[in-house]
Structures are given as structure tokens and as C-alpha cells.
MIMIDO-674629 format. One record per residue (C-alpha): residue number from 1; x negated, y, z negated. Coordinates in steps of 0.25 Angstrom, whole numbers, plus 2048, in hexadecimal, padded with zeros to 3 digits. Example, Ala and Ser with C-alpha at 12.3 -4.5 7.8 and 13.67 -1.06 7.14 Angstrom:
! residues 2
{1, {7CF, 7EE, 7E1}}
{2, {7C9, 7FC, 7E3}}
! end
This chain:
! residues 124
{1, {102, DFA, 8AA}}
{2, {101, E09, 8AF}}
{3, {0F7, E05, 8BA}}
{4, {101, DFA, 8C0}}
{5, {10C, E04, 8C0}}
{6, {104, E0F, 8C7}}
{7, {0FE, E05, 8D1}}
{8, {10C, E00, 8D5}}
{9, {111, E0F, 8D6}}
{10, {106, E12, 8E1}}
{11, {10E, E0C, 8EC}}
{12, {11B, E14, 8E8}}
{13, {112, E21, 8E7}}
{14, {10D, E1E, 8F5}}
{15, {11B, E1D, 8FB}}
{16, {11F, E2A, 8F4}}
{17, {112, E31, 8FA}}
{18, {116, E2B, 908}}
{19, {124, E30, 907}}
{20, {11F, E3E, 902}}
{21, {115, E3E, 90E}}
{22, {120, E3A, 918}}
{23, {129, E45, 912}}
{24, {11F, E4F, 914}}
{25, {11D, E4A, 922}}
{26, {12C, E4B, 925}}
{27, {12C, E5A, 920}}
{28, {120, E5E, 927}}
{29, {125, E58, 934}}
{30, {132, E5F, 933}}
{31, {12A, E6C, 931}}
{32, {121, E68, 93D}}
{33, {12E, E66, 945}}
{34, {133, E73, 941}}
{35, {126, E7A, 945}}
{36, {127, E73, 953}}
{37, {135, E78, 955}}
{38, {132, E86, 951}}
{39, {124, E88, 956}}
{40, {123, E7F, 962}}
{41, {117, E78, 95D}}
{42, {10E, E70, 968}}
{43, {10C, E61, 968}}
{44, {0FE, E63, 962}}
{45, {103, E6C, 957}}
{46, {10E, E62, 953}}
{47, {103, E56, 953}}
{48, {0FA, E5E, 94A}}
{49, {106, E61, 941}}
{50, {109, E52, 940}}
{51, {0FB, E4F, 93C}}
{52, {0FB, E5A, 932}}
{53, {108, E54, 92C}}
{54, {102, E46, 92B}}
{55, {0F6, E4C, 923}}
{56, {0FF, E55, 91A}}
{57, {109, E49, 917}}
{58, {0FE, E40, 914}}
{59, {0F7, E4A, 90B}}
{60, {104, E4D, 903}}
{61, {106, E3E, 901}}
{62, {0F7, E3B, 8FE}}
{63, {0F8, E47, 8F4}}
{64, {105, E41, 8ED}}
{65, {0FE, E33, 8ED}}
{66, {0F1, E39, 8E7}}
{67, {0F9, E3F, 8DC}}
{68, {100, E32, 8D8}}
{69, {0F3, E2A, 8D9}}
{70, {0EA, E2B, 8CD}}
{71, {0DD, E26, 8D4}}
{72, {0D8, E25, 8E3}}
{73, {0E2, E30, 8E7}}
{74, {0DB, E31, 8F5}}
{75, {0DD, E23, 8F8}}
{76, {0EC, E23, 8F4}}
{77, {0ED, E30, 8FD}}
{78, {0E5, E28, 908}}
{79, {0EF, E1C, 906}}
{80, {0FB, E26, 908}}
{81, {0F5, E2C, 915}}
{82, {0F3, E1E, 91B}}
{83, {101, E19, 917}}
{84, {107, E26, 91D}}
{85, {0FF, E24, 92A}}
{86, {103, E15, 92A}}
{87, {112, E17, 928}}
{88, {112, E23, 932}}
{89, {10C, E19, 93D}}
{90, {115, E0E, 939}}
{91, {121, E16, 93A}}
{92, {11D, E1C, 947}}
{93, {11A, E0E, 94D}}
{94, {128, E09, 948}}
{95, {12F, E14, 94E}}
{96, {128, E16, 95B}}
{97, {124, E07, 95D}}
{98, {116, E0B, 961}}
{99, {10A, E12, 95B}}
{100, {10B, E21, 95C}}
{101, {0FE, E28, 962}}
{102, {0F0, E21, 964}}
{103, {0E7, E1B, 95A}}
{104, {0DF, E28, 958}}
{105, {0EC, E2F, 953}}
{106, {0F0, E24, 94A}}
{107, {0E2, E24, 944}}
{108, {0E3, E33, 942}}
{109, {0F0, E31, 93B}}
{110, {0EA, E27, 931}}
{111, {0DE, E30, 92F}}
{112, {0E6, E3D, 92C}}
{113, {0F0, E36, 923}}
{114, {0E5, E2F, 91B}}
{115, {0DD, E3C, 91A}}
{116, {0EA, E44, 916}}
{117, {0EE, E3A, 90C}}
{118, {0E0, E39, 906}}
{119, {0DF, E48, 905}}
{120, {0EC, E48, 8FE}}
{121, {0E7, E3E, 8F4}}
{122, {0DA, E45, 8F2}}
{123, {0E1, E53, 8F0}}
{124, {0EB, E4D, 8E5}}
! end
């Protein structure tokens, strides 16, 4: 009976972990915007900051998901990273009605999010 309950709780835990990841993203983007305003960062520095925010957000969500999972923590973290990247691209496509960037940037986004989530799951 407990295994059925824990299996049904996994999607809920994944949604909580995604919400945590997006909350971390929002806070870190506000910090980056403040730094841009105060320090006048260049475009390359802002882009690097955005990539680092993606990694830290997926790492945080993967860590949370790994703590909640009893086994295969790295796979749950990887699943979170993939879900994060997919939702990010879906929202971008829905708001802009086109894919942002080229295929290389999208693959890099998926790779960084998958690796950030996986690392978070492994560290949990």
C-alpha cells in the first residue's frame, strides 16, 4: 500500500520541485537585473549569468527531488532538468510565437538543465 502512495506522490513532488526551480530562477533573475542596472553589465556577461541561473535552478530542483526520491535520485534530477527545459522552451514559444535562438542554443539549454538536475539529484 505504501508503494502505491509513494508512486502517486512522485508527480506532485516533481511539480513542487519545478515550482522551487522557477522560484529560484525568478529571484536570481531579479538579482541579475539589479546587477545590470547598477554595474552596467555587457551582453556577454548577462548571457553567462542567465546560463548560470538555469544551472543553479535545475541543481536546486534536482537536489529537492533527490531528497524526496528514495532511489534513482540522479534520474529524478535528470527528469526535473528535462521538464524545466521543456517548460522553459514551451513558454518561450507560446509568448513569442517562434523558437528563440538556434538549434545549438536549444540543445545547450537542454544539456545544461539535464546536467544541473542530475548533479542536484546526485548531491542529495
